[in-house]
FIMAR-202022 format. One record per residue (C-alpha): z negated, y negated, x; residue in three letters. Coordinates in nm, 2 decimals, padded with zeros to 4 digits. Layout:
// FIMAR-202022
[[Z, Y, X], "Ala"],
...
***
This chain:
// FIMAR-202022
[[00.00, 00.00, 00.00], "Met"],
[[-00.06, -00.23, 00.29], "Lys"],
[[00.30, -00.33, 00.33], "Lys"],
[[00.35, -00.41, -00.03], "Ser"],
[[00.06, -00.65, 00.00], "Leu"],
[[00.19, -00.78, 00.33], "Ala"],
[[00.52, -00.86, 00.16], "Ile"],
[[00.35, -01.08, -00.10], "Leu"],
[[00.14, -01.26, 00.16], "Leu"],
[[00.46, -01.32, 00.36], "Ala"],
[[00.63, -01.46, 00.05], "Val"],
[[00.35, -01.72, 00.01], "Leu"],
[[00.40, -01.81, 00.37], "Ile"],
[[00.78, -01.83, 00.33], "Leu"],
[[00.81, -02.03, 00.02], "Leu"],
[[00.92, -02.34, 00.21], "Pro"],
[[01.19, -02.12, 00.37], "Leu"],
[[01.36, -02.02, 00.05], "Ile"],
[[01.62, -02.29, 00.11], "Gly"],
[[01.68, -02.14, 00.45], "Cys"],
[[01.88, -01.87, 00.30], "Ala"],
[[02.18, -02.10, 00.34], "Ser"],
[[02.16, -02.03, 00.71], "Gly"],
[[01.98, -02.34, 00.82], "Lys"],
[[01.71, -02.15, 01.00], "Ala"],
[[01.75, -01.88, 01.27], "Asp"],
[[01.60, -01.55, 01.13], "Pro"],
[[01.48, -01.46, 01.49], "Glu"],
[[01.29, -01.79, 01.53], "Asp"],
[[00.92, -01.73, 01.54], "Thr"],
[[00.80, -02.09, 01.52], "Thr"],
[[00.87, -02.37, 01.29], "Ala"],
[[00.93, -02.60, 01.59], "Gly"],
[[00.74, -02.79, 01.86], "Thr"],
[[00.47, -03.05, 01.82], "Thr"],
[[00.63, -03.39, 01.79], "Pro"],
[[00.54, -03.68, 02.02], "Ala"],
[[00.26, -03.89, 01.86], "Val"],
[[00.26, -04.26, 01.90], "Thr"],
[[00.03, -04.36, 01.62], "Asp"],
[[-00.33, -04.22, 01.67], "Pro"],
[[-00.35, -04.19, 01.29], "Ala"],
[[-00.06, -03.94, 01.29], "Glu"],
[[-00.14, -03.57, 01.27], "Thr"],
[[00.06, -03.31, 01.45], "Thr"],
[[00.29, -03.08, 01.25], "Ala"],
[[00.13, -02.73, 01.21], "Pro"],
[[00.30, -02.45, 01.38], "Val"],
[[00.42, -02.18, 01.15], "Glu"],
[[00.25, -01.84, 01.21], "Gln"],
[[00.48, -01.55, 01.16], "Ile"],
[[00.37, -01.19, 01.17], "Asp"],
[[00.58, -01.01, 01.44], "Pro"],
[[00.59, -00.71, 01.19], "Ala"],
[[00.81, -00.94, 00.96], "Asp"],
[[01.08, -00.99, 01.23], "Val"],
[[01.31, -00.72, 01.36], "Asp"],
[[01.36, -00.63, 01.73], "Asn"],
[[01.73, -00.58, 01.71], "Leu"],
[[01.91, -00.67, 02.04], "Pro"],
[[02.23, -00.87, 02.04], "Glu"],
[[02.49, -00.63, 01.89], "Leu"],
[[02.87, -00.67, 01.86], "Asp"],
[[03.06, -00.40, 01.67], "Phe"],
[[03.39, -00.58, 01.73], "Asp"],
[[03.47, -00.64, 01.36], "Gly"],
[[03.44, -00.27, 01.27], "Ala"],
[[03.48, -00.19, 00.90], "Ala"],
[[03.14, -00.09, 00.75], "Phe"],
[[03.22, 00.12, 00.45], "Gly"],
[[02.94, 00.22, 00.22], "Met"],
[[02.90, 00.38, -00.13], "Tyr"],
[[02.64, 00.25, -00.38], "Ser"],
[[02.54, 00.38, -00.72], "Arg"],
[[02.54, 00.10, -00.98], "Thr"],
[[02.43, 00.11, -01.34], "Met"],
[[02.34, -00.14, -01.60], "Gly"],
[[01.96, -00.13, -01.55], "Phe"],
[[01.90, -00.23, -01.19], "Phe"],
[[02.07, -00.41, -00.90], "His"],
[[02.26, -00.13, -00.74], "Gly"],
[[02.52, -00.32, -00.54], "Glu"],
[[02.42, -00.46, -00.20], "Leu"],
[[02.70, -00.71, -00.20], "Thr"],
[[02.86, -00.96, -00.43], "Val"],
[[03.21, -01.09, -00.44], "Glu"],
[[03.15, -01.46, -00.40], "Glu"],
[[02.90, -01.74, -00.43], "Ala"],
[[02.87, -01.85, -00.80], "Thr"],
[[02.59, -02.11, -00.80], "Gly"],
[[02.34, -01.85, -00.94], "Asp"],
[[02.05, -01.85, -00.69], "Gln"],
[[02.00, -01.48, -00.67], "Leu"],
[[02.37, -01.40, -00.65], "Asn"],
[[02.41, -01.66, -00.38], "Asp"],
[[02.11, -01.53, -00.18], "Ala"],
[[02.28, -01.18, -00.18], "Leu"],
[[02.61, -01.34, -00.08], "Tyr"],
[[02.44, -01.53, 00.21], "Glu"],
[[02.27, -01.21, 00.32], "Arg"],
[[02.59, -01.01, 00.35], "Gln"],
[[02.76, -01.30, 00.53], "Thr"],
[[02.47, -01.34, 00.77], "Ala"],
[[02.45, -00.96, 00.86], "Val"],
[[02.83, -00.95, 00.90], "Glu"],
[[02.82, -01.24, 01.14], "Glu"],
[[02.52, -01.11, 01.33], "Arg"],
[[02.65, -00.76, 01.38], "Leu"],
[[03.02, -00.85, 01.38], "Arg"],
[[03.11, -00.60, 01.11], "Ile"],
[[03.31, -00.62, 00.79], "Ser"],
[[03.12, -00.48, 00.49], "Ile"],
[[03.33, -00.28, 00.24], "Glu"],
[[03.12, -00.16, -00.05], "Glu"],
[[03.25, 00.10, -00.31], "Thr"],
[[03.04, 00.14, -00.62], "Thr"],
[[03.03, 00.38, -00.91], "Gly"],
[[02.79, 00.54, -01.16], "Ser"],
[[02.80, 00.87, -00.97], "Ser"],
[[02.77, 00.94, -00.60], "Thr"],
[[02.96, 01.27, -00.62], "Asp"],
[[03.26, 01.12, -00.45], "Ala"],
[[03.05, 01.01, -00.15], "Ala"],
[[02.88, 01.35, -00.13], "Arg"],
[[03.22, 01.52, -00.14], "Asn"],
[[03.35, 01.29, 00.14], "Ala"],
[[03.06, 01.38, 00.36], "Ile"],
[[03.11, 01.75, 00.30], "Gln"],
[[03.47, 01.71, 00.39], "Ala"],
[[03.39, 01.53, 00.72], "Gly"],
[[03.54, 01.20, 00.59], "Asp"],
[[03.38, 00.92, 00.79], "Glu"],
[[03.49, 00.64, 00.55], "Ser"],
[[03.13, 00.58, 00.44], "Tyr"],
[[02.88, 00.48, 00.70], "Lys"],
[[02.60, 00.47, 00.44], "Leu"],
[[02.54, 00.61, 00.09], "Val"],
[[02.29, 00.45, -00.15], "Asn"],
[[02.21, 00.71, -00.42], "Ala"],
[[01.95, 00.78, -00.69], "Arg"],
[[01.64, 00.89, -00.51], "Asn"],
[[01.65, 01.26, -00.62], "Val"],
[[02.02, 01.29, -00.51], "Leu"],
[[01.95, 01.13, -00.17], "Thr"],
[[01.67, 01.39, -00.11], "Val"],
[[01.90, 01.67, -00.23], "Gln"],
[[02.18, 01.56, 00.00], "Tyr"],
[[01.94, 01.54, 00.29], "Ala"],
[[01.80, 01.89, 00.21], "Ser"],
[[02.16, 02.02, 00.22], "Ser"],
[[02.20, 01.89, 00.57], "Gly"],
[[02.42, 01.59, 00.48], "Leu"],
[[02.22, 01.32, 00.65], "Gly"],
[[02.09, 01.21, 00.98], "Tyr"],
[[01.72, 01.22, 01.06], "Leu"],
[[01.61, 00.86, 01.09], "Leu"],
[[01.44, 00.93, 01.42], "Lys"],
[[01.78, 01.03, 01.56], "Asp"],
[[01.93, 00.69, 01.47], "Val"],
[[01.88, 00.38, 01.68], "Lys"],
[[01.74, 00.05, 01.56], "Tyr"],
[[01.54, 00.15, 01.25], "Ile"],
[[01.17, 00.06, 01.28], "Asp"],
[[00.98, 00.19, 00.98], "Leu"],
[[00.66, 00.02, 01.11], "Ala"],
[[00.79, -00.32, 01.01], "Lys"],
[[00.67, -00.48, 00.69], "Asn"],
[[01.01, -00.48, 00.53], "Tyr"],
[[01.00, -00.10, 00.50], "Trp"],
[[00.77, 00.00, 00.22], "Tyr"],
[[00.48, 00.25, 00.30], "Asp"],
[[00.38, 00.29, -00.07], "Ser"],
[[00.71, 00.46, -00.13], "Ile"],
[[00.80, 00.60, 00.21], "Asn"],
[[00.48, 00.80, 00.26], "Glu"],
[[00.61, 01.02, -00.03], "Asn"],
[[00.96, 01.05, 00.11], "Leu"],
[[00.88, 01.25, 00.41], "Thr"],
[[00.91, 01.62, 00.36], "Leu"],
[[00.79, 01.88, 00.61], "Ala"],
[[00.71, 01.58, 00.83], "His"],
[[01.08, 01.48, 00.84], "Lys"],
[[01.23, 01.14, 00.74], "Thr"],
[[01.59, 01.12, 00.63], "Phe"],
[[01.56, 00.81, 00.41], "Thr"],
[[01.34, 00.51, 00.35], "Ala"],
[[01.29, 00.23, 00.09], "Ala"],
[[01.28, -00.12, 00.20], "Gly"],
[[01.36, -00.49, 00.13], "Ala"],
[[01.73, -00.44, 00.17], "Tyr"],
[[01.76, -00.30, -00.18], "Asn"],
[[01.62, -00.47, -00.49], "Leu"],
[[01.59, -00.16, -00.70], "Ser"],
[[01.23, -00.08, -00.62], "Ser"],
[[01.14, -00.42, -00.76], "Phe"],
[[01.37, -00.38, -01.06], "Asp"],
[[01.22, -00.04, -01.15], "Phe"],
[[00.86, -00.16, -01.15], "Thr"],
[[00.71, -00.12, -01.49], "His"],
[[00.50, -00.40, -01.66], "Val"],
[[00.35, -00.48, -02.00], "Leu"],
[[00.48, -00.78, -02.20], "Leu"],
[[00.27, -00.94, -02.47], "Phe"],
[[00.34, -01.19, -02.74], "Asn"],
[[00.12, -01.50, -02.67], "Lys"],
[[00.15, -01.64, -03.02], "Gln"],
[[00.03, -01.32, -03.17], "Met"],
[[-00.27, -01.31, -02.93], "Ile"],
[[-00.37, -01.65, -03.07], "Asp"],
[[-00.30, -01.57, -03.43], "Asp"],
[[-00.52, -01.25, -03.41], "Leu"],
[[-00.79, -01.43, -03.22], "Ser"],
[[-00.78, -01.18, -02.94], "Leu"],
[[-00.93, -01.23, -02.59], "Glu"],
[[-00.72, -01.39, -02.32], "Asn"],
[[-00.55, -01.09, -02.16], "Pro"],
[[-00.51, -01.28, -01.83], "Tyr"],
[[-00.89, -01.33, -01.81], "Glu"],
[[-00.94, -00.96, -01.89], "Leu"],
[[-00.72, -00.87, -01.59], "Val"],
[[-00.89, -01.11, -01.36], "Arg"],
[[-01.23, -00.98, -01.46], "Asn"],
[[-01.13, -00.61, -01.42], "Gly"],
[[-01.17, -00.55, -01.80], "Gln"],
[[-00.81, -00.48, -01.89], "Trp"],
[[-00.86, -00.10, -01.96], "Thr"],
[[-00.73, 00.17, -02.19], "Trp"],
[[-01.00, 00.09, -02.44], "Asp"],
[[-00.91, -00.28, -02.45], "Lys"],
[[-00.54, -00.19, -02.49], "Phe"],
[[-00.63, 00.02, -02.79], "Glu"],
[[-00.85, -00.26, -02.94], "Glu"],
[[-00.56, -00.50, -02.91], "Phe"],
[[-00.30, -00.26, -03.04], "Gly"],
[[-00.50, -00.15, -03.35], "Val"],
[[-00.58, -00.51, -03.45], "Lys"],
[[-00.21, -00.60, -03.42], "Ala"],
[[-00.08, -00.31, -03.63], "Thr"],
[[-00.02, -00.40, -03.99], "Ser"],
[[00.17, -00.28, -04.29], "Asp"],
[[00.34, -00.61, -04.35], "Leu"],
[[00.54, -00.52, -04.66], "Asp"],
[[00.25, -00.34, -04.82], "Gly"],
[[00.45, -00.03, -04.91], "Asp"],
[[00.19, 00.21, -04.77], "Gly"],
[[00.42, 00.34, -04.49], "Ala"],
[[00.47, 00.21, -04.14], "Met"],
[[00.84, 00.14, -04.09], "Thr"],
[[01.06, -00.10, -03.89], "Lys"],
[[00.97, -00.37, -04.14], "Ala"],
[[00.61, -00.37, -04.02], "Asp"],
[[00.41, -00.48, -03.71], "Arg"],
[[00.29, -00.27, -03.43], "Tyr"],
[[00.06, -00.29, -03.13], "Gly"],
[[00.30, -00.14, -02.89], "Phe"],
[[00.67, -00.04, -02.85], "Val"],
[[00.81, 00.19, -02.59], "Ser"],
[[01.04, 00.49, -02.54], "Ala"],
[[00.82, 00.80, -02.56], "Thr"],
[[00.91, 00.93, -02.21], "Lys"],
[[00.78, 00.61, -02.04], "Gln"],
[[00.43, 00.62, -02.19], "Ile"],
[[00.27, 00.91, -02.00], "Pro"],
[[00.39, 00.81, -01.65], "Pro"],
[[00.31, 00.44, -01.69], "Cys"],
[[-00.05, 00.50, -01.82], "Phe"],
[[-00.13, 00.80, -01.60], "Leu"],
[[-00.01, 00.64, -01.28], "Glu"],
[[-00.18, 00.32, -01.39], "Gly"],
[[-00.50, 00.53, -01.40], "Ala"],
[[-00.43, 00.67, -01.05], "Gly"],
[[-00.32, 01.02, -01.17], "Val"],
[[-00.01, 01.17, -01.02], "Leu"],
[[00.21, 01.44, -01.16], "Met"],
[[00.29, 01.58, -00.82], "Leu"],
[[00.08, 01.57, -00.50], "Ser"],
[[00.15, 01.67, -00.14], "Lys"],
[[-00.03, 01.91, 00.09], "Asn"],
[[-00.13, 01.68, 00.38], "Pro"],
[[-00.11, 01.96, 00.64], "Glu"],
[[00.24, 02.08, 00.56], "Thr"],
[[00.36, 01.75, 00.41], "Asp"],
[[00.52, 01.94, 00.12], "Thr"],
[[00.47, 01.89, -00.26], "Pro"],
[[00.24, 02.12, -00.45], "Val"],
[[00.24, 02.15, -00.83], "Phe"],
[[-00.11, 02.21, -00.94], "Asp"],
[[-00.16, 02.02, -01.27], "Leu"],
[[-00.27, 02.34, -01.45], "Ala"],
[[-00.60, 02.32, -01.25], "Ser"],
[[-00.63, 01.94, -01.26], "Asp"],
[[-00.89, 01.87, -01.52], "Glu"],
[[-00.86, 01.49, -01.50], "Arg"],
[[-00.49, 01.51, -01.57], "Phe"],
[[-00.53, 01.73, -01.88], "Thr"],
[[-00.82, 01.51, -02.00], "Thr"],
[[-00.63, 01.18, -01.97], "Leu"],
[[-00.31, 01.33, -02.10], "Phe"],
[[-00.49, 01.45, -02.41], "Thr"],
[[-00.64, 01.10, -02.45], "Glu"],
[[-00.29, 00.95, -02.45], "Leu"],
[[-00.20, 01.16, -02.75], "Phe"],
[[-00.51, 01.03, -02.93], "Glu"],
[[-00.44, 00.67, -02.82], "Leu"],
[[-00.08, 00.66, -02.94], "Phe"],
[[-00.04, 00.91, -03.22], "Tyr"],
[[-00.38, 00.89, -03.38], "Asp"],
[[-00.43, 00.52, -03.40], "Thr"],
[[-00.09, 00.43, -03.54], "Gly"],
[[-00.06, 00.14, -03.30], "Leu"],
[[00.27, 00.26, -03.15], "Trp"],
[[00.62, 00.25, -03.32], "Ser"],
[[00.72, 00.60, -03.23], "Val"],
[[01.06, 00.62, -03.05], "Ser"],
[[01.18, 00.94, -02.89], "Val"],
[[01.48, 00.77, -02.74], "Ser"],
[[01.59, 00.92, -02.41], "Asp"],
[[01.79, 00.62, -02.30], "Leu"],
[[01.75, 00.50, -01.95], "Asn"],
[[01.85, 00.15, -02.07], "Ser"],
[[01.61, -00.07, -02.27], "Gln"],
[[01.47, 00.12, -02.57], "Asp"],
[[01.60, 00.01, -02.92], "Pro"],
[[01.24, -00.06, -03.02], "Ser"],
[[01.24, -00.36, -02.80], "Ala"],
[[01.40, -00.54, -03.09], "Glu"],
[[01.06, -00.53, -03.27], "Leu"],
[[00.90, -00.72, -02.98], "Phe"],
[[01.18, -00.99, -02.98], "Ser"],
[[01.14, -01.03, -03.36], "Gln"],
[[00.76, -01.08, -03.33], "Asn"],
[[00.68, -00.74, -03.48], "Gln"],
[[00.50, -00.60, -03.18], "Ala"],
[[00.22, -00.73, -02.97], "Leu"],
[[00.30, -00.55, -02.65], "Met"],
[[00.61, -00.38, -02.50], "Met"],
[[00.69, -00.16, -02.20], "Asn"],
[[00.95, -00.31, -01.97], "Ser"],
[[01.08, -00.31, -01.62], "Thr"],
[[01.12, -00.63, -01.43], "Phe"],
[[01.50, -00.59, -01.46], "Phe"],
[[01.48, -00.59, -01.84], "Tyr"],
[[01.26, -00.89, -01.87], "Val"],
[[01.57, -01.10, -01.83], "Gln"],
[[01.69, -00.97, -02.17], "Gly"],
[[01.42, -01.16, -02.35], "Leu"],
[[01.51, -01.51, -02.21], "Arg"],
[[01.63, -01.61, -02.56], "Glu"],
[[01.32, -01.49, -02.74], "Met"],
[[01.16, -01.79, -02.92], "Asn"],
[[00.80, -01.68, -02.90], "Ala"],
[[00.63, -01.71, -02.57], "Asp"],
[[00.55, -01.39, -02.39], "Phe"],
[[00.34, -01.30, -02.09], "Gly"],
[[00.35, -01.03, -01.83], "Val"],
[[00.06, -00.79, -01.75], "Leu"],
[[00.00, -00.49, -01.52], "Pro"],
[[-00.07, -00.16, -01.70], "Tyr"],
[[-00.44, -00.12, -01.78], "Pro"],
[[-00.68, 00.06, -01.56], "Lys"],
[[-00.84, 00.37, -01.72], "Tyr"],
[[-01.18, 00.21, -01.72], "Asp"],
[[-01.37, -00.09, -01.56], "Ala"],
[[-01.49, 00.14, -01.28], "Glu"],
[[-01.14, 00.18, -01.15], "Gln"],
[[-01.10, -00.04, -00.84], "Lys"],
[[-00.74, -00.16, -00.87], "Glu"],
[[-00.46, -00.21, -01.12], "Tyr"],
[[-00.18, 00.03, -01.03], "Leu"],
[[00.18, -00.03, -01.13], "Ser"],
[[00.45, 00.24, -01.15], "Arg"],
[[00.78, 00.24, -00.97], "Ile"],
[[01.01, 00.45, -01.19], "Glu"],
[[01.24, 00.52, -00.90], "Gly"],
[[01.47, 00.34, -00.66], "Cys"],
[[01.80, 00.38, -00.48], "Glu"],
[[01.77, 00.53, -00.13], "Leu"],
[[02.00, 00.53, 00.17], "Pro"],
[[02.15, 00.83, 00.35], "Leu"],
[[02.34, 00.80, 00.68], "Ile"],
[[02.61, 01.07, 00.66], "Pro"],
[[02.57, 01.35, 00.91], "Val"],
[[02.95, 01.37, 00.97], "Cys"],
[[02.94, 01.03, 01.15], "Leu"],
[[02.96, 01.00, 01.53], "Ser"],
[[02.64, 00.89, 01.70], "Gln"],
[[02.78, 00.55, 01.76], "Ala"],
[[02.86, 00.50, 01.39], "Asp"],
[[02.52, 00.63, 01.28], "Ala"],
[[02.36, 00.38, 01.51], "Asp"],
[[02.57, 00.11, 01.36], "Met"],
[[02.44, 00.22, 01.02], "Ala"],
[[02.08, 00.20, 01.15], "Gly"],
[[02.15, -00.15, 01.28], "Ala"],
[[02.29, -00.25, 00.94], "Phe"],
[[01.99, -00.12, 00.75], "Leu"],
[[01.74, -00.29, 00.98], "Glu"],
[[01.93, -00.62, 00.98], "Ala"],
[[01.96, -00.61, 00.60], "Met"],
[[01.60, -00.53, 00.54], "Ala"],
[[01.47, -00.79, 00.79], "Ser"],
[[01.69, -01.06, 00.65], "Tyr"],
[[01.61, -00.97, 00.29], "Ser"],
[[01.24, -00.97, 00.35], "His"],
[[01.26, -01.32, 00.49], "Lys"],
[[01.52, -01.48, 00.26], "His"],
[[01.64, -01.27, -00.03], "Thr"],
[[01.32, -01.13, -00.17], "Ile"],
[[01.15, -01.47, -00.18], "Pro"],
[[01.45, -01.59, -00.40], "Val"],
[[01.42, -01.28, -00.62], "Tyr"],
[[01.05, -01.32, -00.64], "Tyr"],
[[01.00, -01.69, -00.67], "Glu"],
[[01.32, -01.79, -00.86], "Ile"],
[[01.44, -01.48, -01.05], "Tyr"],
[[01.10, -01.36, -01.16], "Leu"],
[[00.86, -01.65, -01.14], "Lys"],
[[01.09, -01.93, -01.25], "Thr"],
[[01.36, -01.77, -01.47], "Lys"],
[[01.17, -01.49, -01.63], "Leu"],
[[00.80, -01.59, -01.66], "Ser"],
[[00.69, -01.86, -01.90], "Arg"],
[[00.36, -01.96, -01.76], "Asp"],
[[00.18, -01.97, -01.43], "Ser"],
[[-00.05, -01.69, -01.52], "Glu"],
[[00.24, -01.44, -01.55], "Ser"],
[[00.35, -01.55, -01.20], "Ala"],
[[-00.01, -01.47, -01.09], "Glu"],
[[00.02, -01.13, -01.24], "Met"],
[[00.34, -01.06, -01.04], "Phe"],
[[00.14, -01.09, -00.72], "Asp"],
[[-00.11, -00.84, -00.85], "Leu"],
[[00.15, -00.59, -00.98], "Ile"],
[[00.35, -00.58, -00.66], "Phe"],
[[00.04, -00.55, -00.44], "Ala"],
[[-00.04, -00.20, -00.57], "Asn"],
[[00.26, 00.00, -00.67], "Arg"],
[[00.27, 00.38, -00.73], "Ile"],
[[00.57, 00.61, -00.64], "Phe"],
[[00.51, 00.96, -00.79], "Asp"],
[[00.73, 01.24, -00.68], "Leu"],
[[00.69, 01.41, -01.02], "Gly"],
[[00.83, 01.09, -01.18], "Asp"],
[[01.11, 01.04, -00.93], "Thr"],
[[01.25, 01.30, -00.70], "Val"],
[[01.14, 01.59, -00.93], "Trp"],
[[01.17, 01.38, -01.25], "Cys"],
[[01.41, 01.62, -01.42], "Asp"],
[[01.16, 01.91, -01.38], "Asn"],
[[00.84, 01.73, -01.46], "Ile"],
[[00.85, 01.39, -01.63], "Arg"],
[[01.18, 01.45, -01.82], "Asp"],
[[01.10, 01.82, -01.85], "Gly"],
[[00.78, 01.95, -02.00], "Phe"],
[[00.59, 01.62, -02.00], "Ile"],
[[00.85, 01.44, -02.22], "Arg"],
[[00.88, 01.75, -02.44], "Ser"],
[[00.50, 01.77, -02.50], "Leu"],
[[00.46, 01.40, -02.57], "Phe"],
[[00.78, 01.37, -02.79], "Asn"],
[[00.65, 01.66, -03.00], "Gly"],
[[00.29, 01.55, -03.02], "Asn"],
[[00.21, 01.90, -02.88], "Ser"],
[[-00.13, 01.82, -02.73], "Arg"],
[[-00.26, 02.17, -02.81], "Gly"],
[[00.00, 02.32, -02.58], "Ala"],
[[-00.08, 02.11, -02.27], "Ile"],
[[-00.27, 02.38, -02.07], "Val"],
[[-00.05, 02.67, -02.16], "Ser"],
[[00.27, 02.47, -02.09], "Thr"],
[[00.13, 02.36, -01.75], "Leu"],
[[00.05, 02.72, -01.66], "Lys"],
[[00.39, 02.85, -01.79], "Lys"],
[[00.58, 02.57, -01.59], "Ser"],
[[00.40, 02.62, -01.26], "Thr"],
[[00.62, 02.88, -01.11], "Asn"],
[[00.95, 02.72, -01.21], "Ser"],
[[00.85, 02.38, -01.10], "Val"],
[[00.72, 02.50, -00.76], "Gln"],
[[01.04, 02.70, -00.72], "Lys"],
[[01.25, 02.38, -00.77], "Ala"],
[[01.03, 02.20, -00.52], "Ile"],
[[01.06, 02.48, -00.26], "Asp"],
[[01.44, 02.50, -00.29], "Ser"],
[[01.46, 02.14, -00.17], "Ile"],
[[01.18, 02.16, 00.08], "Val"],
[[01.34, 02.47, 00.24], "Lys"],
[[01.63, 02.26, 00.36], "Gly"],
[[01.39, 02.02, 00.54], "Phe"],
[[01.20, 02.30, 00.70], "Glu"],
***
């Protein structure tokens, strides 16, 4: 978690540098300047900017002589998948991305050529055929791990220039991406998807006032934003508005969300993971059948959402924004699940809304923990020559380093805090959310087997009585799916 927090502290330091994304400052410069000559005793000397060396890369001067740097990136409609943009448009985030690619091209003397698509099958096939067109592939996390397990990627230790000890590589994700003590991929500042996929709670501020509920920001600050308080808020907001005796889309609810998002958001927010790792072998172990805290909290989720009536039940399996979000935009829901990417879809909503972390299980829990649903991960194709693999390493390091200093502050301060949030308190919540993020292998790399497998099936069907038996029945098949991938790493 330390690097996520370090990023936020760096952002605060770097706010005056947001304008430097235009290229007015040297990214290798470690001071803001020298102390000016003082002629007036009343004058004060300009402070020297202190920059953490872990925020700056150690790349030497490199010149790849204008080489084409082809890469393939998955792109969908619910996250920023592309690493490049076609041109500057005046939009601050778009232009920050454009300036990043231009700066990296100039620094390394390469020509970036990005191919995008909703599937990375073409890139995988190219690697298997020995085609060296792509120097880098950015794929869905589970596919990157599968490709690496099949021997399609370089070990990062065998590639020059990548320094995972730097703050622009994210420990909270990467500690779960090593398998059998081997590292083929890593998440970092070069890709916005780990920010886009961070889940948050949105709440209707006017409804809070109308229902005379406590200030949720104060509850968060005081450590009192818990499952119990969430239930209290949700129940008070739920109402049969048309008085027909049935809860329908014409009524008001405490919470809206797709079913499959509820267990991972709340369980990870309570510090409960669906898949853990054996620290000695550095391999995942599926042992939920013997995890009493998991079964206890999972059972409580059924009670919280099905028994209270506070939730507008939606079993949608869409990866895009759930249709129930319309209720929130129409002032018919107090709270809604969202990712940071989808908050932008509510910019036209008339009522003011705020942003919160998911609640802690109880007040005794130390920190608020926020779930990263996934992220795009890079793979350096094994078919490349060592020289080309090293060029890919230099590209990733330069992109991550530049992004940490210039692009992420724009995303964070302009895209999130200015464009999307409607009050200073929401901006304060962003700091807290990004400081403690959770990346659960059962929710990401083995999502199809666990979260979108039996966890979703149990919760969709309100099958609380089958939790223990389903966990026991699923243990062998899930562990087999894990071992089939781990075997490739071993």
